[in-house]
LUMNU-411646 format. One line per 5 residues: number of its first residue (from 0); their letters; for each residue x, z, y of C-alpha. Coordinates in nm, 2 decimals. Layout:
% residues N
NUM> a> X/Z/Y ~ ...
END
This chain:
% residues 311
0> xxxxx> 1.44/0.07/1.58 ~ 1.26/0.34/1.78 ~ 0.92/0.47/1.69 ~ 0.73/0.26/1.94 ~ 0.87/-0.06/1.80
5> xxxxx> 0.81/0.06/1.44 ~ 0.45/0.15/1.52 ~ 0.39/-0.20/1.65 ~ 0.50/-0.34/1.32 ~ 0.33/-0.10/1.07
10> xxxxx> -0.03/-0.18/1.16 ~ -0.33/-0.36/1.03 ~ -0.38/-0.43/0.66 ~ -0.11/-0.27/0.45 ~ -0.12/-0.52/0.16
15> xxxxx> -0.01/-0.34/-0.16 ~ 0.10/-0.63/-0.39 ~ 0.14/-0.64/-0.77 ~ 0.47/-0.71/-0.94 ~ 0.46/-1.02/-1.18
20> xxxxx> 0.60/-0.98/-1.53 ~ 0.65/-1.25/-1.80 ~ 0.53/-1.20/-2.15 ~ 0.84/-1.00/-2.23 ~ 0.77/-0.76/-1.94
25> xxxxx> 1.07/-0.90/-1.73 ~ 1.01/-0.93/-1.36 ~ 0.92/-1.29/-1.27 ~ 1.09/-1.33/-0.93 ~ 1.00/-1.69/-0.90
30> xxxxx> 0.63/-1.60/-0.94 ~ 0.68/-1.33/-0.68 ~ 0.81/-1.58/-0.43 ~ 0.51/-1.81/-0.50 ~ 0.26/-1.53/-0.46
35> xxxxx> 0.43/-1.41/-0.14 ~ 0.38/-1.76/0.01 ~ 0.02/-1.75/-0.10 ~ -0.04/-1.42/0.07 ~ 0.12/-1.54/0.39
40> xxxxx> -0.09/-1.86/0.39 ~ -0.40/-1.65/0.35 ~ -0.34/-1.42/0.65 ~ -0.09/-1.16/0.55 ~ 0.12/-1.23/0.86
45> xxxxx> 0.29/-1.06/1.15 ~ 0.04/-0.88/1.37 ~ -0.23/-0.88/1.10 ~ -0.08/-0.72/0.79 ~ 0.23/-0.58/0.62
50> xxxxx> 0.34/-0.67/0.26 ~ 0.41/-0.35/0.07 ~ 0.63/-0.40/-0.23 ~ 0.68/-0.18/-0.54 ~ 0.41/0.07/-0.46
55> xxxxx> 0.23/0.24/-0.75 ~ -0.02/-0.05/-0.77 ~ 0.28/-0.28/-0.78 ~ 0.42/-0.08/-1.07 ~ 0.71/0.04/-0.86
60> xxxxx> 0.78/0.36/-1.06 ~ 0.81/0.14/-1.37 ~ 1.09/-0.07/-1.22 ~ 1.46/-0.02/-1.27 ~ 1.68/0.03/-0.96
65> xxxxx> 1.82/-0.32/-0.98 ~ 1.47/-0.47/-1.03 ~ 1.34/-0.27/-0.73 ~ 1.61/-0.40/-0.50 ~ 1.59/-0.76/-0.62
70> xxxxx> 1.21/-0.76/-0.58 ~ 1.25/-0.65/-0.21 ~ 1.52/-0.91/-0.16 ~ 1.29/-1.18/-0.30 ~ 1.00/-1.10/-0.08
75> xxxxx> 1.20/-1.05/0.24 ~ 1.38/-1.39/0.19 ~ 1.05/-1.56/0.11 ~ 0.87/-1.43/0.41 ~ 1.15/-1.57/0.64
80> xxxxx> 1.02/-1.37/0.93 ~ 0.65/-1.47/0.89 ~ 0.55/-1.12/0.77 ~ 0.69/-0.77/0.77 ~ 0.80/-0.62/0.44
85> xxxxx> 0.78/-0.25/0.35 ~ 0.90/-0.10/0.02 ~ 0.78/0.21/-0.16 ~ 0.98/0.51/-0.28 ~ 0.82/0.74/-0.53
90> xxxxx> 0.86/1.12/-0.55 ~ 1.24/1.13/-0.54 ~ 1.46/1.40/-0.41 ~ 1.61/1.36/-0.06 ~ 1.95/1.23/-0.17
95> xxxxx> 1.81/0.95/-0.38 ~ 1.54/0.87/-0.13 ~ 1.81/0.81/0.14 ~ 2.01/0.60/-0.10 ~ 1.71/0.38/-0.17
100> xxxxx> 1.62/0.37/0.20 ~ 1.96/0.24/0.29 ~ 1.93/-0.03/0.02 ~ 1.59/-0.14/0.15 ~ 1.73/-0.14/0.51
105> xxxxx> 2.01/-0.37/0.41 ~ 1.77/-0.60/0.23 ~ 1.56/-0.65/0.55 ~ 1.26/-0.42/0.50 ~ 1.12/-0.28/0.82
110> xxxxx> 0.97/0.03/0.66 ~ 0.93/0.25/0.36 ~ 0.63/0.42/0.21 ~ 0.77/0.76/0.11 ~ 0.60/1.00/-0.13
115> xxxxx> 0.66/1.37/-0.11 ~ 0.94/1.51/-0.34 ~ 0.69/1.67/-0.58 ~ 0.93/1.74/-0.86 ~ 1.11/1.97/-0.62
120> xxxxx> 0.79/2.16/-0.58 ~ 0.84/2.16/-0.21 ~ 0.74/2.44/0.03 ~ 0.64/2.33/0.38 ~ 0.99/2.39/0.50
125> xxxxx> 1.13/2.18/0.21 ~ 0.88/1.90/0.30 ~ 0.99/1.90/0.67 ~ 1.36/1.91/0.57 ~ 1.30/1.61/0.34
130> xxxxx> 1.15/1.38/0.60 ~ 1.38/1.51/0.87 ~ 1.69/1.42/0.67 ~ 1.55/1.08/0.58 ~ 1.46/1.01/0.94
135> xxxxx> 1.80/1.10/1.06 ~ 1.97/0.88/0.80 ~ 1.79/0.55/0.86 ~ 1.69/0.31/1.13 ~ 1.36/0.17/0.98
140> xxxxx> 1.01/0.32/0.97 ~ 0.86/0.57/0.74 ~ 0.50/0.57/0.63 ~ 0.44/0.92/0.48 ~ 0.22/0.90/0.18
145> xxxxx> 0.00/1.21/0.16 ~ -0.05/1.24/-0.22 ~ -0.25/1.56/-0.21 ~ -0.40/1.50/-0.56 ~ -0.05/1.55/-0.70
150> xxxxx> 0.09/1.91/-0.75 ~ 0.32/1.96/-0.45 ~ 0.21/1.64/-0.28 ~ -0.03/1.77/-0.01 ~ 0.07/1.75/0.35
155> xxxxx> -0.15/1.90/0.61 ~ -0.21/1.81/0.98 ~ -0.01/2.11/1.10 ~ 0.29/1.99/0.90 ~ 0.26/1.64/1.03
160> xxxxx> 0.25/1.79/1.38 ~ 0.59/1.95/1.31 ~ 0.72/1.60/1.23 ~ 0.65/1.48/1.58 ~ 1.02/1.47/1.67
165> xxxxx> 1.12/1.28/1.35 ~ 1.18/0.95/1.52 ~ 1.16/0.72/1.22 ~ 0.83/0.87/1.09 ~ 0.60/0.61/1.24
170> xxxxx> 0.28/0.63/1.03 ~ 0.07/0.84/0.80 ~ -0.11/0.71/0.49 ~ -0.41/0.94/0.52 ~ -0.68/1.09/0.31
175> xxxxx> -0.76/1.45/0.37 ~ -0.64/1.73/0.14 ~ -0.87/2.01/0.04 ~ -0.96/2.23/0.33 ~ -0.92/1.96/0.59
180> xxxxx> -1.16/1.70/0.74 ~ -1.09/1.33/0.77 ~ -1.10/1.35/1.15 ~ -0.84/1.63/1.17 ~ -0.54/1.39/1.17
185> xxxxx> -0.65/1.18/1.46 ~ -0.53/1.43/1.72 ~ -0.19/1.29/1.63 ~ -0.29/0.92/1.67 ~ -0.08/0.88/1.98
190> xxxxx> 0.23/1.00/1.79 ~ 0.19/0.83/1.45 ~ -0.01/0.53/1.33 ~ -0.29/0.65/1.11 ~ -0.34/0.43/0.81
195> xxxxx> -0.66/0.49/0.61 ~ -0.64/0.56/0.24 ~ -0.98/0.71/0.20 ~ -1.20/0.40/0.19 ~ -1.31/0.46/0.55
200> xxxxx> -1.14/0.18/0.75 ~ -1.43/0.16/1.00 ~ -1.41/0.53/1.07 ~ -1.04/0.50/1.10 ~ -1.07/0.23/1.36
205> xxxxx> -1.35/0.42/1.54 ~ -1.13/0.72/1.57 ~ -0.84/0.53/1.70 ~ -0.65/0.46/1.38 ~ -0.42/0.17/1.31
210> xxxxx> -0.50/0.01/0.97 ~ -0.59/0.07/0.61 ~ -0.49/0.02/0.24 ~ -0.71/-0.06/-0.05 ~ -0.74/-0.23/-0.39
215> xxxxx> -0.78/-0.61/-0.39 ~ -0.60/-0.70/-0.08 ~ -0.35/-0.92/-0.26 ~ -0.63/-1.10/-0.45 ~ -0.82/-1.21/-0.15
220> xxxxx> -0.65/-1.13/0.18 ~ -0.91/-1.30/0.41 ~ -1.18/-1.04/0.32 ~ -0.95/-0.75/0.42 ~ -0.79/-0.91/0.72
225> xxxxx> -1.14/-1.02/0.84 ~ -1.27/-0.66/0.80 ~ -0.98/-0.53/1.02 ~ -1.05/-0.80/1.28 ~ -1.41/-0.68/1.29
230> xxxxx> -1.29/-0.32/1.34 ~ -1.06/-0.43/1.62 ~ -1.35/-0.60/1.79 ~ -1.55/-0.28/1.77 ~ -1.79/-0.41/1.51
235> xxxxx> -1.78/-0.09/1.31 ~ -2.12/-0.10/1.14 ~ -2.07/-0.46/1.04 ~ -1.73/-0.39/0.90 ~ -1.86/-0.08/0.72
240> xxxxx> -2.14/-0.27/0.56 ~ -1.91/-0.55/0.45 ~ -1.67/-0.29/0.30 ~ -1.94/-0.10/0.12 ~ -2.08/-0.42/-0.04
245> xxxxx> -1.74/-0.50/-0.20 ~ -1.50/-0.21/-0.22 ~ -1.75/0.05/-0.35 ~ -1.85/-0.16/-0.66 ~ -1.49/-0.27/-0.70
250> xxxxx> -1.40/0.10/-0.73 ~ -1.67/0.15/-1.00 ~ -1.53/-0.13/-1.21 ~ -1.17/-0.01/-1.16 ~ -1.26/0.34/-1.27
255> xxxxx> -1.45/0.20/-1.57 ~ -1.14/0.02/-1.68 ~ -0.91/0.32/-1.61 ~ -1.10/0.51/-1.89 ~ -0.97/0.25/-2.13
260> xxxxx> -0.62/0.20/-1.99 ~ -0.46/0.36/-1.69 ~ -0.22/0.22/-1.43 ~ -0.33/0.07/-1.11 ~ -0.14/-0.25/-1.17
265> xxxxx> -0.35/-0.35/-1.46 ~ -0.68/-0.39/-1.27 ~ -0.50/-0.54/-0.96 ~ -0.36/-0.81/-1.18 ~ -0.71/-0.88/-1.32
270> xxxxx> -0.83/-0.94/-0.97 ~ -0.53/-1.18/-0.91 ~ -0.59/-1.36/-1.24 ~ -0.96/-1.42/-1.16 ~ -0.85/-1.57/-0.82
275> xxxxx> -0.61/-1.81/-1.00 ~ -0.29/-1.62/-0.92 ~ -0.18/-1.48/-1.26 ~ 0.08/-1.21/-1.24 ~ 0.14/-1.15/-1.61
280> xxxxx> 0.07/-0.83/-1.80 ~ 0.13/-0.47/-1.68 ~ 0.41/-0.28/-1.85 ~ 0.32/-0.06/-2.15 ~ 0.16/0.17/-2.21
285> xxxxx> -0.09/0.00/-1.98 ~ -0.27/-0.31/-2.12 ~ -0.43/-0.61/-1.95 ~ -0.80/-0.59/-1.88 ~ -0.99/-0.73/-2.18
290> xxxxx> -1.21/-1.04/-2.18 ~ -1.54/-0.85/-2.15 ~ -1.43/-0.66/-1.85 ~ -1.26/-0.96/-1.70 ~ -1.59/-1.15/-1.72
295> xxxxx> -1.78/-0.86/-1.55 ~ -1.52/-0.84/-1.28 ~ -1.53/-1.22/-1.22 ~ -1.91/-1.21/-1.19 ~ -1.88/-0.93/-0.93
300> xxxxx> -1.62/-1.13/-0.73 ~ -1.84/-1.44/-0.73 ~ -2.13/-1.22/-0.61 ~ -1.91/-1.09/-0.32 ~ -1.87/-1.45/-0.21
305> xxxxx> -1.50/-1.47/-0.29 ~ -1.38/-1.83/-0.37 ~ -1.32/-1.77/-0.74 ~ -1.18/-2.08/-0.91 ~ -1.42/-2.25/-1.16
310> x> -1.70/-2.02/-1.05
END
């Protein structure tokens, strides 16, 4: 697929979804299929959203190679064309990234979220070589994840500008690294889709961006899809107010729990469980959110107007 086609697919709400485990920490593929149908039935569909599998929030780095590929296969087959599926690849060297990318392509994913090869401590030239070689090797889209908080993970607007001829690089998951402003990347909005990762979806839309990611999307897709619909309609202030009323306090609760046990999957699964969609425990050393914090989270979700079962 060429970049124009890929940009038409990688847009809207990028729904990072959790990976279900049973009590023995084995991937529950049946539960993943059930959850995928639920997400689609609640608005995660073509033209509105993309299902992103095995990202950090989905405990992707904790999966074995065979689990990773089987999980993608499960979601692609379950969607049956009703939604686009993207997979995530985390901090691997170029050779292994290309190997995984080809597997994801064969399984039917339309794109990949690719993190920088931080363990190679890349220079800018290394970073460009990495994404150029991946782009040349595959036919699906690349969403470049700018993980600037990780050593070696920062990618700056000037570097993205040098990726303009990398045909499969279709989108940028953007939050600004030190020394740059949020607005700086939008001079490239006609080349790449700009996907907000800084909790500023209304600003992203106002500046000509193309979507956003955030915690909680899998737990209650209508809130996030509805927020993006507002942005597309130009209701930026309304969308921002709605976002701030929910996502800001959600972040406070997530950070509170992270001081007890880390891992993004743990808190995401707590949101899912409160919505009646249990996804099992996170893999150790992370632990499930405890009863006291679950209760606090549930009360917050009720206060947001989410349809929490048995509220």
